[in-house]
Structures are given as C-alpha cells and as structure tokens.
ZAMIZA-64220 format. One record per residue (C-alpha): x, z negated, y. Coordinates in pm, 1 decimal. Layout:
BEGIN
((X; Z; Y))
...
! end
This chain:
BEGIN
((4.9; -7.1; 3.9))
((141.8; 104.0; 330.3))
((189.6; -168.5; 599.2))
((-41.4; -1.8; 862.4))
((-333.9; 2.9; 611.6))
((-258.1; -356.7; 504.9))
((-272.3; -451.6; 873.8))
((-622.7; -280.6; 917.4))
((-758.9; -429.2; 608.5))
((-652.3; -784.1; 704.2))
((-793.4; -739.0; 1054.1))
((-1131.1; -612.5; 911.0))
((-1130.1; -906.8; 669.4))
((-1066.9; -1159.7; 948.6))
((-1330.8; -1010.7; 1151.1))
((-1594.5; -1043.0; 869.7))
((-1493.6; -1383.8; 786.6))
((-1523.8; -1508.4; 1153.4))
((-1854.3; -1334.1; 1184.7))
((-1997.0; -1498.8; 872.7))
((-1869.3; -1835.8; 985.8))
((-2011.3; -1793.1; 1357.7))
((-2361.0; -1711.4; 1208.3))
((-2320.8; -1956.4; 934.2))
((-2358.2; -1706.5; 652.7))
((-2186.6; -1925.0; 401.4))
((-2230.9; -1735.0; 86.3))
((-2079.6; -1430.6; 224.9))
((-1822.0; -1625.9; 399.6))
((-1708.7; -1800.9; 113.7))
((-1718.5; -1496.3; -107.5))
((-1528.1; -1243.4; 120.9))
((-1300.2; -1527.4; 243.5))
((-1176.7; -1628.2; -104.0))
((-1138.0; -1276.2; -245.7))
((-952.6; -1163.9; 61.2))
((-708.5; -1458.0; 75.9))
((-660.7; -1423.6; -287.9))
((-545.6; -1057.0; -274.3))
((-337.6; -1128.5; 46.4))
((-162.2; -1423.6; -116.8))
((-75.1; -1240.1; -429.8))
((59.1; -954.7; -219.8))
((265.4; -1163.4; 17.1))
((404.5; -1382.4; -249.3))
((496.1; -1101.7; -503.2))
((570.8; -823.4; -259.9))
((701.8; -985.8; 62.5))
((846.0; -1309.3; -39.8))
((928.3; -1212.8; -389.5))
((855.6; -1548.0; -529.0))
((691.7; -1449.2; -857.7))
((1008.6; -1408.9; -1037.2))
((1094.9; -1771.2; -942.1))
((755.1; -1885.1; -1069.8))
((799.0; -1692.7; -1401.9))
((1124.7; -1853.2; -1435.0))
((994.6; -2199.9; -1393.7))
((724.3; -2144.5; -1661.8))
((1002.9; -2008.9; -1908.6))
((1220.1; -2292.7; -1859.4))
((935.8; -2555.5; -1897.2))
((814.9; -2376.8; -2227.4))
((1175.7; -2332.6; -2338.6))
((1258.1; -2721.2; -2285.0))
((930.3; -2849.9; -2436.9))
((989.3; -2615.1; -2752.5))
((1354.7; -2723.5; -2788.3))
((1232.9; -3093.1; -2762.3))
((1036.8; -3051.8; -3072.9))
((1322.8; -2852.5; -3243.9))
((1174.9; -2507.4; -3213.0))
((1474.3; -2317.8; -3088.8))
((1421.7; -2053.9; -2794.2))
((1647.1; -1871.9; -2558.7))
((1599.8; -1751.4; -2195.8))
((1781.8; -1452.2; -2049.0))
((1758.0; -1155.0; -1801.9))
((1664.8; -863.1; -2013.2))
((1727.5; -566.4; -1768.4))
((1711.1; -493.9; -1403.8))
((1367.4; -489.3; -1283.7))
((1243.5; -691.4; -1588.1))
((1132.0; -1050.5; -1519.5))
((1284.7; -1332.2; -1714.5))
((1167.8; -1359.7; -2062.7))
((1114.0; -1637.2; -2321.0))
((1209.2; -1564.4; -2658.4))
((1077.7; -1731.5; -2981.0))
((1290.3; -1760.0; -3309.5))
((1108.3; -1654.0; -3634.4))
((1226.9; -1595.2; -3983.9))
((1199.7; -1230.6; -3932.8))
((1387.2; -1224.1; -3590.7))
((1313.1; -1283.0; -3238.4))
((1006.8; -1217.9; -3046.3))
((1022.8; -1139.2; -2684.1))
((761.8; -1281.1; -2451.7))
((781.9; -1125.4; -2093.2))
((644.1; -1345.8; -1832.1))
((497.6; -1107.1; -1582.6))
((229.5; -1109.1; -1325.3))
((-38.8; -1214.1; -1588.5))
((177.1; -1474.7; -1756.2))
((332.5; -1640.9; -1449.0))
((-4.9; -1784.4; -1330.8))
((28.7; -1643.4; -998.2))
((-312.5; -1484.0; -983.9))
((-495.2; -1799.4; -1100.2))
((-300.3; -2024.8; -856.5))
((-389.2; -1780.1; -564.1))
((-757.5; -1770.1; -669.3))
((-791.3; -2141.7; -698.0))
((-614.9; -2215.8; -354.9))
((-840.1; -1958.9; -191.0))
((-1149.7; -2125.2; -335.9))
((-1023.5; -2452.8; -208.5))
((-932.3; -2324.7; 144.8))
((-1250.7; -2159.8; 219.3))
((-1476.4; -2458.7; 69.3))
((-1679.5; -2539.7; 389.0))
((-1747.0; -2900.7; 335.3))
((-1391.6; -3032.4; 359.9))
((-1140.9; -3115.0; 621.9))
((-805.5; -2929.3; 642.4))
((-631.4; -3253.9; 520.5))
((-833.4; -3262.9; 202.3))
((-815.8; -2893.6; 142.0))
((-429.9; -2922.3; 137.3))
((-430.1; -3210.7; -83.2))
((-677.9; -3059.8; -327.1))
((-489.3; -2733.8; -311.1))
((-168.2; -2892.0; -404.9))
((-310.7; -3076.4; -677.6))
((-482.7; -2758.7; -809.4))
((-135.5; -2562.7; -790.1))
((9.3; -2845.1; -1008.8))
((-271.7; -2856.9; -1256.6))
((-275.3; -2467.4; -1296.4))
((91.6; -2440.5; -1347.6))
((73.4; -2699.0; -1623.9))
((-216.4; -2524.9; -1761.3))
((-26.4; -2205.6; -1761.0))
((267.7; -2381.6; -1936.6))
((41.1; -2511.1; -2205.1))
((-96.6; -2169.6; -2268.3))
((250.5; -2027.1; -2310.1))
((337.3; -2312.4; -2537.5))
((17.2; -2237.2; -2740.4))
((122.7; -1868.5; -2787.6))
((482.9; -1955.0; -2878.0))
((374.0; -2220.5; -3131.6))
((139.3; -1966.3; -3290.4))
((418.3; -1705.6; -3299.0))
((662.3; -1952.9; -3462.7))
((425.6; -2078.9; -3723.4))
((218.6; -1742.0; -3806.6))
((473.3; -1488.1; -3729.8))
((482.7; -1176.9; -3510.1))
((125.2; -1062.2; -3630.3))
((-37.0; -1347.1; -3443.5))
((81.3; -1214.3; -3104.5))
((-202.2; -1002.1; -3022.5))
((-464.1; -1289.3; -3117.0))
((-248.2; -1556.9; -2960.6))
((-201.3; -1380.7; -2624.0))
((-494.0; -1163.3; -2585.2))
((-769.1; -1394.7; -2723.0))
((-673.4; -1754.9; -2781.3))
((-440.4; -1797.9; -2483.4))
((-663.3; -1616.1; -2232.5))
((-955.9; -1805.0; -2352.9))
((-768.1; -2138.0; -2331.8))
((-644.3; -2060.5; -1989.4))
((-992.2; -1946.6; -1860.7))
((-1159.3; -2265.0; -1987.0))
((-892.1; -2486.2; -1843.0))
((-890.5; -2317.8; -1509.3))
((-1274.3; -2356.4; -1482.4))
((-1226.9; -2717.7; -1566.1))
((-976.0; -2763.3; -1292.2))
((-1203.6; -2606.0; -1042.5))
((-1484.1; -2819.6; -1154.9))
((-1277.6; -3124.7; -1129.7))
((-1140.1; -3040.2; -773.8))
((-1429.9; -2875.5; -601.9))
((-1767.4; -2932.5; -780.3))
((-1723.8; -3299.7; -900.1))
((-1560.2; -3400.0; -565.1))
((-1845.1; -3227.2; -371.3))
((-2148.0; -3372.1; -547.3))
((-2117.3; -3715.7; -370.0))
((-2099.6; -3545.9; -27.3))
((-2394.1; -3323.0; -107.0))
((-2595.9; -3623.4; -223.4))
((-2524.5; -3806.7; 101.3))
((-2626.3; -3521.9; 307.6))
((-2947.7; -3481.1; 121.1))
((-3024.2; -3847.0; 147.8))
((-2932.3; -3853.0; 520.3))
((-3212.6; -3582.8; 603.5))
((-3536.1; -3716.1; 767.4))
((-3799.4; -3787.3; 494.6))
((-3560.2; -3816.5; 217.2))
((-3575.9; -4137.2; -6.1))
! end
C-alpha cells in the first residue's frame, strides 16, 4: 500500500470515527474504530516499526525454554534472509520446522484486542491503558500456550499431526482463549458499570 493512499484512508477513518462519536452512533463508532485501529496497528508494527520478528522471537524462545524444561529438545535458528525465526521440534524421524510468522506471532490477535479496549466508550483512558496492557500479556501467554500445544502434539504423535495440531486444535484453542480474555477484560468488567447506570435511571428499582 502506498503512503498517500494510507494517509487518505487514515483521514477518512478518523473523520468517520469523529462523526460517529459526535452524534453518539456508538455501534458504528465501536465497529469502525476497532477495525480501523487494528489494521493500522498491524501495518505500523509490522511494516514501519518492524517489531513483528521480535514478537515472533519472544514466542519461540518462550516455547523453546518451556519444552526444554520438560526435557523435550528444541532448537531456534534463523533459517534464511527474509524468513522469521523458527522453532524446531525433535522427533524420531527427524526435525519439524515450525515457522512463526504473522499468524503464529499473535500480532493480529493482540492488535484486535487492544483496539477493542481502546474504543470501548465506558472506560477512562487510565483504565483502557491498564486493561490493554493486561490484554497484551494474557494474549501473548495464550499464544505461547497454543504453540506449546502444537509442539507437544508433534513430539508425541509425529509429523502427521501437524495439520490437525496447527489448523484445527491450535486455532480452536487460541480462539476460545482469546474470547475468554475479551470476556474477562471487557464484558465482565463492564457489567457492574452497566448495572449501576440502569439503577441510576429515574423509575428504576
């Protein structure tokens, strides 16, 4: 995407967000705000700041150290120029390479979760920052747990388990945990505030 086009899209996004907030169109404000911020965050972090390889490396190191702690040997190396750091799992028939890219780094999920928190209208900025940081930490640990699950399945069930472990079980696990994190951070924390607002209305018991 060219820089001029990106600037135009960002300006349009800001205009729509400001308009929806000014006229209190909260559903559209939340939807447009979170989607736009998530896309913008992923683009800036991966293309401008080039932070994604660092995030992928942190996941690989965490999984590597965890597996070696339980005596499952692994190695981490840079495969080739332009390829992210990879996690390798030992098996009887050899080594299996797990490349930690955009999908496996957790960047997409972290950006989406932070965007959902940032545009949640009931909270102060202080609470948004606190919940955002907690969400980043929880999502990172959940992604590490997903990669651990995939690696363990490869180790104990062989290369044939890769498709099932990564495509189905790993994704399902991470999806459910991510939904749980959002419920814990946003929904569960908001229910008392919503209840107080309802009880504060005239005529409420």
